[in-house]
N, C-alpha and C positions, 0 to 999 in steps of 0.2 A: 061647550054642550054639542056645538056642531062636529068636533072631532067624534065624539061619542057615538051621535047619529049615523054618521059614515060608518064607523066600526061596526055598530049594529046591523046594518044593511048589508055590509061585506059578509059577516057571520050568518046572516040570514040565507044569502045565496049559497053559501057553502054548506050549510045544516039543509035546506032544501034539496040540493043536489046529493047529500049523503042518504037523506031520507029515501030518496028516490033509488037509490042503489041498495038500500037495506030491504024496501018493500018489493022491488022489481027485479033488479039485477042479481040479488043474491039467489034467487031461486033458479035462475038461468045459467049463471055462471060467467059466461062471456059472450058478448056480441060482437061480430067482426063488422067494423064500420067501412075499413078499407083492409080487405083480406091480407094477413100477413103483415101490415103496416100499422095499423091502427084499430085497437079492440077497445071495448068498455069491458072490464074485467073485474069482477068483486074480489076483493082481497081484504082480509082482516089483519091489519099490520099492528103487531105488538111491541114493535120496536121504532126505531127513529130513522132517518133517511138511510135507504137501501136496506131496511130491515136490521139494521145494527142495534146492538143494546136491547136485544129482545127481553120482554118482560120486566122492565125497570121503569114502570108507570111512575113511581114516586119521583124519580129525577126529572122526567120530562114534565111533570106537573110543577114542580118548583121553578124549572127553568122558564116554562111558559108564563107562569104567574110574575116572576123577577122581570123578565124581558117586558112584558105588558105593562107591569108598574112603572118601570123606568121611562118607557117609551111614552106613556101618557104625562109623566112628571116632565120630561124633556120638552113635548109638545107645549106644555101651558107654561113653563118658565124660560124657555130659550126662543130666540128669533131664529126661525129657519123658513127658508125660502119653499116655493111649491115642491120642488122635486124632494127636498127633504122630508116635508110633511107627509107626501104621499107615500113614500118609502115607509116612515114610521107606522103611518095607519095600516097600510097593507102587511107589514110584519105583525103587528098586533092582532089585526083581524085575523090572520092565518094562524097564529099562536093560539089564540083562544079558540077558533074554530076547531083544530084539533085537540085541544085542552078538554072541550065539551064532549068530544067522542071518548076521551081516555078515562074521563071521570064517569060518564054516563054509560059506557059500553066496555070499558076495560082495554080498549083497541081502538085504532083509527081506521075508518073506512076508506080505502083507495078503490080507484076505478078507471083512472086514464092508464090506458096499456099501448105505449109507442114501441112496437116491437122491432121496427128498424133501428132507432137510434140506440138503445139500450135494454136492458131487461129490468126494468124500474117501473112500478105501477103506483101513480099518486093521485092526488085530489085537488080541489080547487084551493083549499087552504094553504097546501105545499106552493101552488103557483103563486099564491099572495107572498108566501114568505120569500121565495126566489126573487120575484120581480122587486118585492120592496127592498130587499136586500142590495141587489143591483142599483135601484135609484139611490138608496141612502150611500152607497159608496161613490156614486157619481157626484152626489150632494158633497160628501167629506173631500174628494179629491179635487174638485173643481171648484167649490165654493166655500168650504169652510175657513180655508187659509185667508182667503180674500175678505172674509167677514170681519177676521180677528185684526187683520192689518188696519182696516178703517178706523 
């Protein structure tokens, strides 16, 4: 039950930020926080990362549901250390956060716009997925083999 509560809290943070973007930022379009470096820019993303596979919502819904279901199964049936658990929880929360947008709106609301690094606008759920994937990779590389050898 604790895993699910953490996931719900993370999804709530994501959805509240997207609600703000829909209610406030959509009308404005873009707010420069640091001119030409970081802006808050409203975007309706109908694709995956970097806008790939535009308008393929069914694929994204199936993948998000499958990943979330497997992640929850893994958390409840396998021994995983804190790094692995955090990674899985973040991936699930991010996948479900964007899944809610796809089902409810037909697109994902993006708004973080770092113009110095690359031309990609993303949201908190995307941050959850990326950080969660990094943590899960660290777990797999440094801890998974050692657990199996014991």
